[in-house]
N, C-alpha and C positions, 0 to 999 in steps of 0.2 A: 465562426466566433470573432467577430469583430465590432468595433465602435460604431457609432452613427455616422461620423466622418470617415472617408474613405482612407483606409491606411496607407501609407506610402511605402511600408515595408511588410510583405507577407514571408512568414516563417513556415516552412514545412516541417511540421512537428509528428513525431512517431508515439506511441502510446499503447498500451494494451487496451481490448476492447470491453473489458468489464464495466459495469456501471460505477464502481469505485474508482477505477482508473479514469472515467471521463470526469468525475467530480473532481479528482485531482488536477486533470488537465484544466478544467474550469477556475479552480483555485489559483493555478500558476498565472493563468491568463488575466484574471481580476486584479491580483497583486501586480502584474506588470504594468497594466494599464495606468497605474496611479503615477509611474514614473515615465512610462514609454508609450503614451497614448496613441503614437503613430503606427505601433505595430500589430498587425492582424495574424492570426494562426489558420494555416490550412491543415487541419488534423488527419492524421492516417492512423485508423485504429487497427492494431495488427495482431494476428495471432502468435503466440510464443509456445515454446516448446512446454512451458509450466501450464499453460492453457489446455493445450492438445494432450498431454500424458496426464491423465487423473488416476493413474494406477500406482505411479512411483511415491512412495513416503517421503514425506519433507522432514520427517525425523532424522533421517541417515544423511541429509545433504548438508553441508557446510555452506559459506558463503560462495555459491556459485552463480553462474549465468543463467540458471533454469528459468528465470521470468524475464531475463533482459537480453538474451541472446540473439533473437531475431530481430528486435528493436535496434540494437547497437549495431548489427551487421548492416541494417537498412541504412544507418547514418554513416557508417564507415564506407559504404558504397556510393556515398554522396547523393543517395536518392532523396535524403531529407538533411535538414540542418541539426536538428536535436532531437533528443529523446527524453520522454518524463517518466521518472520511475519513482515508487515507493523507496525511501532511501534504504530501508533495510533489505531490499530485495538486490541491491547492488553487489556484484562480485567483488572479492578480495584475492588478488589485486583487480582493478579495473582492466577492462579489456584493453590490449595494447592499441594505441592510435587514439584511444578516446581520452578525455578529460572531463572532470567533475566541475562544471562551472558554477553550479548554484546549489547549495544546501539549505532549505528554507529553515525558517525557526519551528514551524511546524505547529502541531495541536497536541492535545492530551496523549502521552506516551503510554498510558496505563493499559493493562489487559483487564477484560472484563469476562465474567462468567454469565451468560445468558440464560435465564429461566423461564418457564412458562408463566403466564399471568396469574399472580396470587402465590405463587411457589416461593419457597424461602429454602436456604442452605439447609436449614434445620429440619424442614418437612420432607427433604429428600429420602427415600428410603435408602437403607444400607444397600450397596450394589447399584445403585442408580448409573445410568449410562451416561457419562461425558465424553464429548467429542473435541479432539484437538489434536493438531497435527504436529505439535511442538512437546517434546520431552520437558523443556524447561516450564511452559505452562503446565504442564501435568503436574510437575512437582510444586508448582504454586498453589494448585488446587487442593493437593494432598495435604499441605499444611494447615487448611482448612477442614477438610473431611478426607482422613486417610482409608475410609472404607468404601470408596466410591470405585466405580469401574471406568476404565478409558479405553476409547476407540479412535483410531485414526479416521481424519476427515479431509476431504478435498472440495473444491468447489469454490464458487463466489459466495459472498456474504449472504446473498438471499438464498442460494441454495443450501447453505448450512443452517440457516434460520427456519428453512422449510422442514427440515430433519427434526427439529425441535417442536415445531408446531403439529407435525403430523403423530408426534410421539415415538418416533424412531429413536430419538435422543432425549434425554432429561436435562440436560444442559450443553451449551456449546460455547468455547472460549473463542473470543475475538478482541481485535484490538479497539480500543476505545475510540480512537482515530477514525477509524472505518464508520462506527455508528455515527460519530460527529458530521463527517462528510456526506454521509447517506440520508442524513435527518431520520435516524433512528434511535435518538437517546430517550425517547418515550418507552422504549421496551424494558422490561423487568431485568435487572441485572445486579451482580454483585463486583465492585472493584476488587482486583486481587493485589496481594502484597507482593513485594519482591522486585527483583531487577528485570527490567525489560530488555528488549532486544535493542542492539544498537541501531540508531535511525530510526526507530519505531516512531510514527507520527509526523516524520519530516519527508520532503519531497526532494527529488533530485533532479537537475537539469545536466544532461550530458551531451556533450558535442565533439567534433575533431579536434585534437589538441591544436591543430594550426588554425582553427578558426576562432581569430582574435576578435571579431565582431560580435559573434555570439557571447564570448566570455565578458566583452564590455558590456553588452546589452543586459545581461543578467547579474551582474555585479550588485545591482541595487537590491536584489532579493536575497543575496547570499548571506546567511547568517554568521558564517564564519568571519565575515567582515567587520561585524559588531562586537565580537567576543574580545 
């Protein structure tokens, strides 16, 4: 992922291997090129605990390193310079030795309920199966229809949508930002009311605390600098 001119600085970047994560990396790179066109990315797509463990329910997890631990360890071991994460996946507190160098402005932070084509919230039968791995999102849907049944779900956005298309589920709750980044805004969906997860729609660039060069390079994308 480099510009037509040979970059003078190549950064080793770690990120998850999902299609959504790859789109997020592309978003960061394209934004950085506007300010730092001399930089290129050498991207390492890594498997995280959250990717390998498809059994653990996210409903019981707080702000842990479930989706970031392997990438953060890779950075701390100096195998790479930075990690790119969904901001809502960041553990609280951040892993010792790391700093959040950039928090992007992001895209639409809403949650959406995906339905099959021509389906509406009103046309769903009582007891229809709604998939979400979040108790917060479940409560948001219940504000609209309290008579629906809810089921835990894991996997990529594509895998979740497949459960909807095959009829295994009647609705799937996903982040609107994921649909935007994956070019899936043509899908039939309902925007949900309520407060969304902290950092949803935003991207985070994490590096070693002492890496002042990375801190300076990504300051141009840090939304916190414009608040």
